[in-house]
PDB file as gemmi writes it, atoms N, CA and C in Angstrom:
CRYST1    1.000    1.000    1.000  90.00  90.00  90.00 P 1                      
ATOM      1  N   UNK A   1     154.270 108.796  90.101  1.00  0.00           N  
ATOM      2  CA  UNK A   1     153.733 108.766  88.752  1.00  0.00           C  
ATOM      3  C   UNK A   1     153.076 110.118  88.458  1.00  0.00           C  
ATOM      4  N   UNK A   2     153.340 110.640  87.290  1.00  0.00           N  
ATOM      5  CA  UNK A   2     152.757 111.929  86.885  1.00  0.00           C  
ATOM      6  C   UNK A   2     151.324 111.716  86.435  1.00  0.00           C  
ATOM      7  N   UNK A   3     150.430 112.619  86.854  1.00  0.00           N  
ATOM      8  CA  UNK A   3     149.043 112.465  86.421  1.00  0.00           C  
ATOM      9  C   UNK A   3     148.898 112.724  84.926  1.00  0.00           C  
ATOM     10  N   UNK A   4     147.900 112.092  84.304  1.00  0.00           N  
ATOM     11  CA  UNK A   4     147.677 112.340  82.873  1.00  0.00           C  
ATOM     12  C   UNK A   4     147.250 113.786  82.624  1.00  0.00           C  
ATOM     13  N   UNK A   5     147.665 114.284  81.478  1.00  0.00           N  
ATOM     14  CA  UNK A   5     147.338 115.652  81.053  1.00  0.00           C  
ATOM     15  C   UNK A   5     146.398 115.553  79.864  1.00  0.00           C  
ATOM     16  N   UNK A   6     145.323 116.334  79.887  1.00  0.00           N  
ATOM     17  CA  UNK A   6     144.376 116.310  78.771  1.00  0.00           C  
ATOM     18  C   UNK A   6     145.099 116.682  77.468  1.00  0.00           C  
ATOM     19  N   UNK A   7     144.588 116.204  76.339  1.00  0.00           N  
ATOM     20  CA  UNK A   7     145.261 116.462  75.056  1.00  0.00           C  
ATOM     21  C   UNK A   7     145.499 117.944  74.758  1.00  0.00           C  
ATOM     22  N   UNK A   8     144.626 118.826  75.254  1.00  0.00           N  
ATOM     23  CA  UNK A   8     144.817 120.252  74.996  1.00  0.00           C  
ATOM     24  C   UNK A   8     145.721 120.917  76.030  1.00  0.00           C  
ATOM     25  N   UNK A   9     146.187 120.161  77.036  1.00  0.00           N  
ATOM     26  CA  UNK A   9     147.117 120.679  78.028  1.00  0.00           C  
ATOM     27  C   UNK A   9     146.507 121.553  79.104  1.00  0.00           C  
ATOM     28  N   UNK A  10     145.196 121.623  79.165  1.00  0.00           N  
ATOM     29  CA  UNK A  10     144.539 122.512  80.132  1.00  0.00           C  
ATOM     30  C   UNK A  10     144.414 121.922  81.531  1.00  0.00           C  
ATOM     31  N   UNK A  11     144.297 120.603  81.628  1.00  0.00           N  
ATOM     32  CA  UNK A  11     144.009 119.964  82.911  1.00  0.00           C  
ATOM     33  C   UNK A  11     144.895 118.749  83.143  1.00  0.00           C  
ATOM     34  N   UNK A  12     145.078 118.426  84.428  1.00  0.00           N  
ATOM     35  CA  UNK A  12     145.583 117.119  84.813  1.00  0.00           C  
ATOM     36  C   UNK A  12     144.390 116.376  85.394  1.00  0.00           C  
ATOM     37  N   UNK A  13     144.499 115.060  85.470  1.00  0.00           N  
ATOM     38  CA  UNK A  13     143.418 114.258  86.041  1.00  0.00           C  
ATOM     39  C   UNK A  13     143.953 113.540  87.277  1.00  0.00           C  
ATOM     40  N   UNK A  14     143.291 113.774  88.400  1.00  0.00           N  
ATOM     41  CA  UNK A  14     143.647 113.123  89.656  1.00  0.00           C  
ATOM     42  C   UNK A  14     142.384 112.480  90.213  1.00  0.00           C  
ATOM     43  N   UNK A  15     142.461 111.146  90.407  1.00  0.00           N  
ATOM     44  CA  UNK A  15     141.316 110.360  90.884  1.00  0.00           C  
ATOM     45  C   UNK A  15     140.057 110.649  90.057  1.00  0.00           C  
ATOM     46  N   UNK A  16     140.257 110.759  88.744  1.00  0.00           N  
ATOM     47  CA  UNK A  16     139.144 110.936  87.827  1.00  0.00           C  
ATOM     48  C   UNK A  16     138.640 112.363  87.689  1.00  0.00           C  
ATOM     49  N   UNK A  17     139.204 113.284  88.436  1.00  0.00           N  
ATOM     50  CA  UNK A  17     138.734 114.670  88.439  1.00  0.00           C  
ATOM     51  C   UNK A  17     139.724 115.573  87.699  1.00  0.00           C  
ATOM     52  N   UNK A  18     139.190 116.505  86.920  1.00  0.00           N  
ATOM     53  CA  UNK A  18     140.012 117.474  86.202  1.00  0.00           C  
ATOM     54  C   UNK A  18     140.454 118.595  87.143  1.00  0.00           C  
ATOM     55  N   UNK A  19     141.728 118.926  87.079  1.00  0.00           N  
ATOM     56  CA  UNK A  19     142.279 120.053  87.836  1.00  0.00           C  
ATOM     57  C   UNK A  19     143.039 120.930  86.852  1.00  0.00           C  
ATOM     58  N   UNK A  20     142.750 122.221  86.880  1.00  0.00           N  
ATOM     59  CA  UNK A  20     143.382 123.136  85.943  1.00  0.00           C  
ATOM     60  C   UNK A  20     144.890 123.183  86.168  1.00  0.00           C  
ATOM     61  N   UNK A  21     145.630 123.132  85.075  1.00  0.00           N  
ATOM     62  CA  UNK A  21     147.091 123.234  85.134  1.00  0.00           C  
ATOM     63  C   UNK A  21     147.511 124.689  85.205  1.00  0.00           C  
ATOM     64  N   UNK A  22     148.712 124.892  85.683  1.00  0.00           N  
ATOM     65  CA  UNK A  22     149.297 126.235  85.660  1.00  0.00           C  
ATOM     66  C   UNK A  22     149.502 126.644  84.199  1.00  0.00           C  
ATOM     67  N   UNK A  23     149.482 127.912  83.971  1.00  0.00           N  
ATOM     68  CA  UNK A  23     149.656 128.465  82.637  1.00  0.00           C  
ATOM     69  C   UNK A  23     151.051 128.117  82.104  1.00  0.00           C  
ATOM     70  N   UNK A  24     151.138 127.295  81.057  1.00  0.00           N  
ATOM     71  CA  UNK A  24     152.451 126.912  80.525  1.00  0.00           C  
ATOM     72  C   UNK A  24     153.154 128.056  79.795  1.00  0.00           C  
ATOM     73  N   UNK A  25     152.455 129.165  79.575  1.00  0.00           N  
ATOM     74  CA  UNK A  25     153.045 130.300  78.867  1.00  0.00           C  
ATOM     75  C   UNK A  25     153.759 131.266  79.805  1.00  0.00           C  
ATOM     76  N   UNK A  26     153.718 131.013  81.112  1.00  0.00           N  
ATOM     77  CA  UNK A  26     154.430 131.888  82.045  1.00  0.00           C  
ATOM     78  C   UNK A  26     155.931 131.693  81.870  1.00  0.00           C  
ATOM     79  N   UNK A  27     156.685 132.784  81.883  1.00  0.00           N  
ATOM     80  CA  UNK A  27     158.145 132.626  81.860  1.00  0.00           C  
ATOM     81  C   UNK A  27     158.586 131.828  83.100  1.00  0.00           C  
ATOM     82  N   UNK A  28     159.616 131.023  82.966  1.00  0.00           N  
ATOM     83  CA  UNK A  28     160.041 130.131  84.041  1.00  0.00           C  
ATOM     84  C   UNK A  28     160.339 130.870  85.347  1.00  0.00           C  
ATOM     85  N   UNK A  29     161.012 131.996  85.288  1.00  0.00           N  
ATOM     86  CA  UNK A  29     161.330 132.723  86.531  1.00  0.00           C  
ATOM     87  C   UNK A  29     160.066 133.240  87.211  1.00  0.00           C  
ATOM     88  N   UNK A  30     159.101 133.689  86.430  1.00  0.00           N  
ATOM     89  CA  UNK A  30     157.821 134.161  86.987  1.00  0.00           C  
ATOM     90  C   UNK A  30     157.040 132.989  87.584  1.00  0.00           C  
ATOM     91  N   UNK A  31     156.991 131.869  86.863  1.00  0.00           N  
ATOM     92  CA  UNK A  31     156.297 130.690  87.369  1.00  0.00           C  
ATOM     93  C   UNK A  31     156.916 130.234  88.692  1.00  0.00           C  
ATOM     94  N   UNK A  32     158.244 130.197  88.743  1.00  0.00           N  
ATOM     95  CA  UNK A  32     158.925 129.740  89.953  1.00  0.00           C  
ATOM     96  C   UNK A  32     158.650 130.681  91.124  1.00  0.00           C  
ATOM     97  N   UNK A  33     158.604 131.983  90.873  1.00  0.00           N  
ATOM     98  CA  UNK A  33     158.304 132.948  91.938  1.00  0.00           C  
ATOM     99  C   UNK A  33     156.903 132.694  92.498  1.00  0.00           C  
ATOM    100  N   UNK A  34     155.946 132.386  91.636  1.00  0.00           N  
ATOM    101  CA  UNK A  34     154.583 132.102  92.098  1.00  0.00           C  
ATOM    102  C   UNK A  34     154.514 130.770  92.855  1.00  0.00           C  
ATOM    103  N   UNK A  35     155.264 129.782  92.382  1.00  0.00           N  
ATOM    104  CA  UNK A  35     155.307 128.490  93.087  1.00  0.00           C  
ATOM    105  C   UNK A  35     155.923 128.681  94.472  1.00  0.00           C  
ATOM    106  N   UNK A  36     156.991 129.459  94.557  1.00  0.00           N  
ATOM    107  CA  UNK A  36     157.619 129.738  95.855  1.00  0.00           C  
ATOM    108  C   UNK A  36     156.641 130.437  96.792  1.00  0.00           C  
ATOM    109  N   UNK A  37     155.889 131.408  96.256  1.00  0.00           N  
ATOM    110  CA  UNK A  37     154.887 132.110  97.070  1.00  0.00           C  
ATOM    111  C   UNK A  37     153.795 131.148  97.521  1.00  0.00           C  
ATOM    112  N   UNK A  38     153.388 130.245  96.643  1.00  0.00           N  
ATOM    113  CA  UNK A  38     152.368 129.254  96.993  1.00  0.00           C  
ATOM    114  C   UNK A  38     152.857 128.350  98.122  1.00  0.00           C  
ATOM    115  N   UNK A  39     154.087 127.894  98.036  1.00  0.00           N  
ATOM    116  CA  UNK A  39     154.624 127.018  99.080  1.00  0.00           C  
ATOM    117  C   UNK A  39     154.735 127.756 100.415  1.00  0.00           C  
ATOM    118  N   UNK A  40     155.153 129.017 100.395  1.00  0.00           N  
ATOM    119  CA  UNK A  40     155.208 129.818 101.635  1.00  0.00           C  
ATOM    120  C   UNK A  40     153.815 129.963 102.225  1.00  0.00           C  
ATOM    121  N   UNK A  41     152.832 130.225 101.364  1.00  0.00           N  
ATOM    122  CA  UNK A  41     151.456 130.402 101.829  1.00  0.00           C  
ATOM    123  C   UNK A  41     150.906 129.107 102.411  1.00  0.00           C  
ATOM    124  N   UNK A  42     151.219 127.980 101.795  1.00  0.00           N  
ATOM    125  CA  UNK A  42     150.746 126.691 102.329  1.00  0.00           C  
ATOM    126  C   UNK A  42     151.377 126.395 103.684  1.00  0.00           C  
ATOM    127  N   UNK A  43     152.650 126.743 103.840  1.00  0.00           N  
ATOM    128  CA  UNK A  43     153.284 126.564 105.156  1.00  0.00           C  
ATOM    129  C   UNK A  43     152.632 127.485 106.188  1.00  0.00           C  
ATOM    130  N   UNK A  44     152.255 128.680 105.754  1.00  0.00           N  
ATOM    131  CA  UNK A  44     151.582 129.615 106.662  1.00  0.00           C  
ATOM    132  C   UNK A  44     150.210 129.075 107.075  1.00  0.00           C  
ATOM    133  N   UNK A  45     149.510 128.416 106.161  1.00  0.00           N  
ATOM    134  CA  UNK A  45     148.231 127.778 106.505  1.00  0.00           C  
ATOM    135  C   UNK A  45     148.472 126.716 107.570  1.00  0.00           C  
ATOM    136  N   UNK A  46     149.466 125.867 107.328  1.00  0.00           N  
ATOM    137  CA  UNK A  46     149.798 124.805 108.297  1.00  0.00           C  
ATOM    138  C   UNK A  46     150.099 125.401 109.676  1.00  0.00           C  
ATOM    139  N   UNK A  47     150.917 126.450 109.699  1.00  0.00           N  
ATOM    140  CA  UNK A  47     151.303 127.058 110.969  1.00  0.00           C  
ATOM    141  C   UNK A  47     150.118 127.724 111.656  1.00  0.00           C  
ATOM    142  N   UNK A  48     149.255 128.366 110.882  1.00  0.00           N  
ATOM    143  CA  UNK A  48     148.075 129.018 111.460  1.00  0.00           C  
ATOM    144  C   UNK A  48     147.117 127.989 112.041  1.00  0.00           C  
ATOM    145  N   UNK A  49     146.958 126.869 111.359  1.00  0.00           N  
ATOM    146  CA  UNK A  49     146.104 125.799 111.884  1.00  0.00           C  
ATOM    147  C   UNK A  49     146.691 125.226 113.178  1.00  0.00           C  
ATOM    148  N   UNK A  50     147.999 125.021 113.192  1.00  0.00           N  
ATOM    149  CA  UNK A  50     148.656 124.473 114.382  1.00  0.00           C  
ATOM    150  C   UNK A  50     148.563 125.445 115.558  1.00  0.00           C  
ATOM    151  N   UNK A  51     148.624 126.748 115.251  1.00  0.00           N  
ATOM    152  CA  UNK A  51     148.555 127.762 116.296  1.00  0.00           C  
ATOM    153  C   UNK A  51     147.148 128.225 116.608  1.00  0.00           C  
ATOM    154  N   UNK A  52     146.160 127.645 115.926  1.00  0.00           N  
ATOM    155  CA  UNK A  52     144.764 128.015 116.124  1.00  0.00           C  
ATOM    156  C   UNK A  52     144.571 129.533 116.010  1.00  0.00           C  
ATOM    157  N   UNK A  53     145.172 130.111 114.974  1.00  0.00           N  
ATOM    158  CA  UNK A  53     145.151 131.555 114.753  1.00  0.00           C  
ATOM    159  C   UNK A  53     144.251 131.859 113.550  1.00  0.00           C  
ATOM    160  N   UNK A  54     143.020 132.237 113.824  1.00  0.00           N  
ATOM    161  CA  UNK A  54     142.021 132.443 112.769  1.00  0.00           C  
ATOM    162  C   UNK A  54     142.411 133.572 111.816  1.00  0.00           C  
ATOM    163  N   UNK A  55     142.954 134.653 112.333  1.00  0.00           N  
ATOM    164  CA  UNK A  55     143.330 135.781 111.475  1.00  0.00           C  
ATOM    165  C   UNK A  55     144.485 135.399 110.559  1.00  0.00           C  
ATOM    166  N   UNK A  56     145.482 134.723 111.099  1.00  0.00           N  
ATOM    167  CA  UNK A  56     146.616 134.273 110.277  1.00  0.00           C  
ATOM    168  C   UNK A  56     146.141 133.261 109.238  1.00  0.00           C  
ATOM    169  N   UNK A  57     145.177 132.428 109.604  1.00  0.00           N  
ATOM    170  CA  UNK A  57     144.642 131.445 108.674  1.00  0.00           C  
ATOM    171  C   UNK A  57     143.942 132.125 107.500  1.00  0.00           C  
ATOM    172  N   UNK A  58     143.144 133.141 107.782  1.00  0.00           N  
ATOM    173  CA  UNK A  58     142.479 133.884 106.697  1.00  0.00           C  
ATOM    174  C   UNK A  58     143.506 134.501 105.749  1.00  0.00           C  
ATOM    175  N   UNK A  59     144.543 135.113 106.324  1.00  0.00           N  
ATOM    176  CA  UNK A  59     145.578 135.756 105.508  1.00  0.00           C  
ATOM    177  C   UNK A  59     146.341 134.716 104.684  1.00  0.00           C  
ATOM    178  N   UNK A  60     146.649 133.584 105.295  1.00  0.00           N  
ATOM    179  CA  UNK A  60     147.398 132.542 104.595  1.00  0.00           C  
ATOM    180  C   UNK A  60     146.574 131.945 103.457  1.00  0.00           C  
ATOM    181  N   UNK A  61     145.305 131.709 103.707  1.00  0.00           N  
ATOM    182  CA  UNK A  61     144.455 131.158 102.641  1.00  0.00           C  
ATOM    183  C   UNK A  61     144.277 132.157 101.507  1.00  0.00           C  
ATOM    184  N   UNK A  62     144.227 133.434 101.829  1.00  0.00           N  
ATOM    185  CA  UNK A  62     144.149 134.462 100.786  1.00  0.00           C  
ATOM    186  C   UNK A  62     145.435 134.461  99.959  1.00  0.00           C  
ATOM    187  N   UNK A  63     146.570 134.253 100.614  1.00  0.00           N  
ATOM    188  CA  UNK A  63     147.845 134.199  99.894  1.00  0.00           C  
ATOM    189  C   UNK A  63     147.921 132.968  98.990  1.00  0.00           C  
ATOM    190  N   UNK A  64     147.382 131.837  99.451  1.00  0.00           N  
ATOM    191  CA  UNK A  64     147.324 130.640  98.602  1.00  0.00           C  
ATOM    192  C   UNK A  64     146.495 130.949  97.359  1.00  0.00           C  
ATOM    193  N   UNK A  65     145.335 131.535  97.553  1.00  0.00           N  
ATOM    194  CA  UNK A  65     144.472 131.861  96.415  1.00  0.00           C  
ATOM    195  C   UNK A  65     145.168 132.817  95.451  1.00  0.00           C  
ATOM    196  N   UNK A  66     145.823 133.827  95.977  1.00  0.00           N  
ATOM    197  CA  UNK A  66     146.515 134.805  95.136  1.00  0.00           C  
ATOM    198  C   UNK A  66     147.587 134.128  94.278  1.00  0.00           C  
ATOM    199  N   UNK A  67     148.343 133.215  94.875  1.00  0.00           N  
ATOM    200  CA  UNK A  67     149.392 132.513  94.121  1.00  0.00           C  
ATOM    201  C   UNK A  67     148.778 131.608  93.061  1.00  0.00           C  
ATOM    202  N   UNK A  68     147.683 130.932  93.389  1.00  0.00           N  
ATOM    203  CA  UNK A  68     147.032 130.042  92.428  1.00  0.00           C  
ATOM    204  C   UNK A  68     146.434 130.836  91.261  1.00  0.00           C  
ATOM    205  N   UNK A  69     145.889 132.002  91.537  1.00  0.00           N  
ATOM    206  CA  UNK A  69     145.378 132.864  90.468  1.00  0.00           C  
ATOM    207  C   UNK A  69     146.541 133.319  89.586  1.00  0.00           C  
ATOM    208  N   UNK A  70     147.657 133.703  90.200  1.00  0.00           N  
ATOM    209  CA  UNK A  70     148.822 134.149  89.428  1.00  0.00           C  
ATOM    210  C   UNK A  70     149.361 133.027  88.546  1.00  0.00           C  
ATOM    211  N   UNK A  71     149.286 131.793  89.023  1.00  0.00           N  
ATOM    212  CA  UNK A  71     149.742 130.646  88.236  1.00  0.00           C  
ATOM    213  C   UNK A  71     148.753 130.257  87.135  1.00  0.00           C  
ATOM    214  N   UNK A  72     147.518 130.724  87.250  1.00  0.00           N  
ATOM    215  CA  UNK A  72     146.494 130.382  86.267  1.00  0.00           C  
ATOM    216  C   UNK A  72     145.647 129.194  86.662  1.00  0.00           C  
ATOM    217  N   UNK A  73     145.859 128.657  87.864  1.00  0.00           N  
ATOM    218  CA  UNK A  73     145.086 127.507  88.318  1.00  0.00           C  
ATOM    219  C   UNK A  73     143.690 127.898  88.801  1.00  0.00           C  
ATOM    220  N   UNK A  74     143.504 129.152  89.099  1.00  0.00           N  
ATOM    221  CA  UNK A  74     142.203 129.697  89.495  1.00  0.00           C  
ATOM    222  C   UNK A  74     142.017 131.020  88.769  1.00  0.00           C  
ATOM    223  N   UNK A  75     140.827 131.583  88.898  1.00  0.00           N  
ATOM    224  CA  UNK A  75     140.555 132.864  88.257  1.00  0.00           C  
ATOM    225  C   UNK A  75     140.248 132.680  86.783  1.00  0.00           C  
ATOM    226  N   UNK A  76     140.453 133.722  86.003  1.00  0.00           N  
ATOM    227  CA  UNK A  76     140.170 133.640  84.568  1.00  0.00           C  
ATOM    228  C   UNK A  76     141.021 132.552  83.909  1.00  0.00           C  
ATOM    229  N   UNK A  77     140.449 131.899  82.916  1.00  0.00           N  
ATOM    230  CA  UNK A  77     141.204 130.858  82.208  1.00  0.00           C  
ATOM    231  C   UNK A  77     142.366 131.487  81.453  1.00  0.00           C  
ATOM    232  N   UNK A  78     143.444 130.754  81.312  1.00  0.00           N  
ATOM    233  CA  UNK A  78     144.612 131.266  80.592  1.00  0.00           C  
ATOM    234  C   UNK A  78     144.535 130.942  79.104  1.00  0.00           C  
ATOM    235  N   UNK A  79     143.480 130.269  78.701  1.00  0.00           N  
ATOM    236  CA  UNK A  79     143.286 129.958  77.285  1.00  0.00           C  
ATOM    237  C   UNK A  79     142.100 130.767  76.770  1.00  0.00           C  
ATOM    238  N   UNK A  80     141.984 130.940  75.451  1.00  0.00           N  
ATOM    239  CA  UNK A  80     140.855 131.691  74.890  1.00  0.00           C  
ATOM    240  C   UNK A  80     139.527 131.007  75.225  1.00  0.00           C  
ATOM    241  N   UNK A  81     138.533 131.790  75.487  1.00  0.00           N  
ATOM    242  CA  UNK A  81     137.220 131.254  75.843  1.00  0.00           C  
ATOM    243  C   UNK A  81     137.058 131.208  77.351  1.00  0.00           C  
ATOM    244  N   UNK A  82     135.863 130.912  77.771  1.00  0.00           N  
ATOM    245  CA  UNK A  82     135.627 130.967  79.206  1.00  0.00           C  
ATOM    246  C   UNK A  82     135.211 129.631  79.815  1.00  0.00           C  
ATOM    247  N   UNK A  83     135.137 128.557  79.005  1.00  0.00           N  
ATOM    248  CA  UNK A  83     134.759 127.267  79.549  1.00  0.00           C  
ATOM    249  C   UNK A  83     135.835 126.792  80.525  1.00  0.00           C  
ATOM    250  N   UNK A  84     135.419 126.443  81.719  1.00  0.00           N  
ATOM    251  CA  UNK A  84     136.352 125.926  82.714  1.00  0.00           C  
ATOM    252  C   UNK A  84     135.730 124.696  83.347  1.00  0.00           C  
ATOM    253  N   UNK A  85     136.360 123.556  83.156  1.00  0.00           N  
ATOM    254  CA  UNK A  85     135.846 122.299  83.690  1.00  0.00           C  
ATOM    255  C   UNK A  85     136.599 121.871  84.947  1.00  0.00           C  
ATOM    256  N   UNK A  86     137.277 122.816  85.590  1.00  0.00           N  
ATOM    257  CA  UNK A  86     138.026 122.519  86.813  1.00  0.00           C  
ATOM    258  C   UNK A  86     137.114 121.830  87.829  1.00  0.00           C  
ATOM    259  N   UNK A  87     137.626 120.756  88.392  1.00  0.00           N  
ATOM    260  CA  UNK A  87     136.967 119.945  89.422  1.00  0.00           C  
ATOM    261  C   UNK A  87     135.834 119.059  88.901  1.00  0.00           C  
ATOM    262  N   UNK A  88     135.570 119.080  87.617  1.00  0.00           N  
ATOM    263  CA  UNK A  88     134.563 118.174  87.050  1.00  0.00           C  
ATOM    264  C   UNK A  88     135.165 116.779  86.919  1.00  0.00           C  
ATOM    265  N   UNK A  89     134.326 115.775  86.998  1.00  0.00           N  
ATOM    266  CA  UNK A  89     134.773 114.415  86.752  1.00  0.00           C  
ATOM    267  C   UNK A  89     135.031 114.282  85.250  1.00  0.00           C  
ATOM    268  N   UNK A  90     136.186 113.758  84.883  1.00  0.00           N  
ATOM    269  CA  UNK A  90     136.560 113.643  83.465  1.00  0.00           C  
ATOM    270  C   UNK A  90     135.526 112.857  82.676  1.00  0.00           C  
ATOM    271  N   UNK A  91     134.953 111.838  83.275  1.00  0.00           N  
ATOM    272  CA  UNK A  91     133.987 110.984  82.560  1.00  0.00           C  
ATOM    273  C   UNK A  91     132.697 111.720  82.205  1.00  0.00           C  
ATOM    274  N   UNK A  92     132.463 112.890  82.809  1.00  0.00           N  
ATOM    275  CA  UNK A  92     131.251 113.667  82.548  1.00  0.00           C  
ATOM    276  C   UNK A  92     131.524 114.896  81.686  1.00  0.00           C  
ATOM    277  N   UNK A  93     132.655 114.916  80.999  1.00  0.00           N  
ATOM    278  CA  UNK A  93     133.033 116.088  80.206  1.00  0.00           C  
ATOM    279  C   UNK A  93     133.359 115.667  78.781  1.00  0.00           C  
ATOM    280  N   UNK A  94     133.750 116.632  77.983  1.00  0.00           N  
ATOM    281  CA  UNK A  94     134.147 116.333  76.602  1.00  0.00           C  
ATOM    282  C   UNK A  94     135.429 115.517  76.543  1.00  0.00           C  
ATOM    283  N   UNK A  95     136.091 115.316  77.691  1.00  0.00           N  
ATOM    284  CA  UNK A  95     137.299 114.495  77.757  1.00  0.00           C  
ATOM    285  C   UNK A  95     136.972 113.034  78.080  1.00  0.00           C  
ATOM    286  N   UNK A  96     135.714 112.667  78.160  1.00  0.00           N  
ATOM    287  CA  UNK A  96     135.300 111.335  78.592  1.00  0.00           C  
ATOM    288  C   UNK A  96     135.914 110.226  77.738  1.00  0.00           C  
ATOM    289  N   UNK A  97     135.849 110.342  76.416  1.00  0.00           N  
ATOM    290  CA  UNK A  97     136.401 109.296  75.548  1.00  0.00           C  
ATOM    291  C   UNK A  97     137.912 109.188  75.718  1.00  0.00           C  
ATOM    292  N   UNK A  98     138.578 110.313  75.769  1.00  0.00           N  
ATOM    293  CA  UNK A  98     140.026 110.319  75.979  1.00  0.00           C  
ATOM    294  C   UNK A  98     140.365 109.640  77.309  1.00  0.00           C  
ATOM    295  N   UNK A  99     139.652 110.005  78.368  1.00  0.00           N  
ATOM    296  CA  UNK A  99     139.921 109.441  79.686  1.00  0.00           C  
ATOM    297  C   UNK A  99     139.656 107.939  79.707  1.00  0.00           C  
ATOM    298  N   UNK A 100     138.568 107.504  79.096  1.00  0.00           N  
ATOM    299  CA  UNK A 100     138.227 106.076  79.061  1.00  0.00           C  
ATOM    300  C   UNK A 100     139.287 105.270  78.306  1.00  0.00           C  
ATOM    301  N   UNK A 101     139.943 105.892  77.332  1.00  0.00           N  
ATOM    302  CA  UNK A 101     140.942 105.193  76.529  1.00  0.00           C  
ATOM    303  C   UNK A 101     142.307 105.097  77.206  1.00  0.00           C  
ATOM    304  N   UNK A 102     142.496 105.801  78.326  1.00  0.00           N  
ATOM    305  CA  UNK A 102     143.775 105.734  79.035  1.00  0.00           C  
ATOM    306  C   UNK A 102     144.003 104.338  79.593  1.00  0.00           C  
ATOM    307  N   UNK A 103     145.241 103.989  79.728  1.00  0.00           N  
ATOM    308  CA  UNK A 103     145.617 102.749  80.405  1.00  0.00           C  
ATOM    309  C   UNK A 103     145.055 102.839  81.838  1.00  0.00           C  
ATOM    310  N   UNK A 104     144.394 101.794  82.314  1.00  0.00           N  
ATOM    311  CA  UNK A 104     143.801 101.834  83.666  1.00  0.00           C  
ATOM    312  C   UNK A 104     144.790 102.213  84.772  1.00  0.00           C  
ATOM    313  N   UNK A 105     146.082 101.957  84.569  1.00  0.00           N  
ATOM    314  CA  UNK A 105     147.071 102.336  85.587  1.00  0.00           C  
ATOM    315  C   UNK A 105     147.197 103.849  85.712  1.00  0.00           C  
ATOM    316  N   UNK A 106     146.721 104.591  84.700  1.00  0.00           N  
ATOM    317  CA  UNK A 106     146.764 106.045  84.756  1.00  0.00           C  
ATOM    318  C   UNK A 106     145.528 106.635  85.435  1.00  0.00           C  
ATOM    319  N   UNK A 107     144.561 105.831  85.742  1.00  0.00           N  
ATOM    320  CA  UNK A 107     143.341 106.277  86.421  1.00  0.00           C  
ATOM    321  C   UNK A 107     143.614 106.294  87.921  1.00  0.00           C  
ATOM    322  N   UNK A 108     144.319 107.285  88.377  1.00  0.00           N  
ATOM    323  CA  UNK A 108     144.642 107.354  89.792  1.00  0.00           C  
ATOM    324  C   UNK A 108     143.866 108.400  90.504  1.00  0.00           C  
TER     325      UNK A 108                                                      
END                                                                             
């Protein structure tokens, strides 16, 4: 099931928490390149943890962050203004009424 997306398209909601969406204005080929880099970096994190390699882990986590910033999920907001409610509980934000009105099956 796909998580609900806030009416303005900025966030998805997972277990009641807002998570910033990737920038929908990225060209598809650019977005896919960043997603591919993110997946490689996540595999590198897994491998570094399995190999107990602290230096590789630092590098892999930095690569994850770099890909997430490029996608717009971290770093400066991709929309005008600077308000960022990433990781806030939806019920404690301006999205509270919208979230409360969702079908309970969407509250995952």
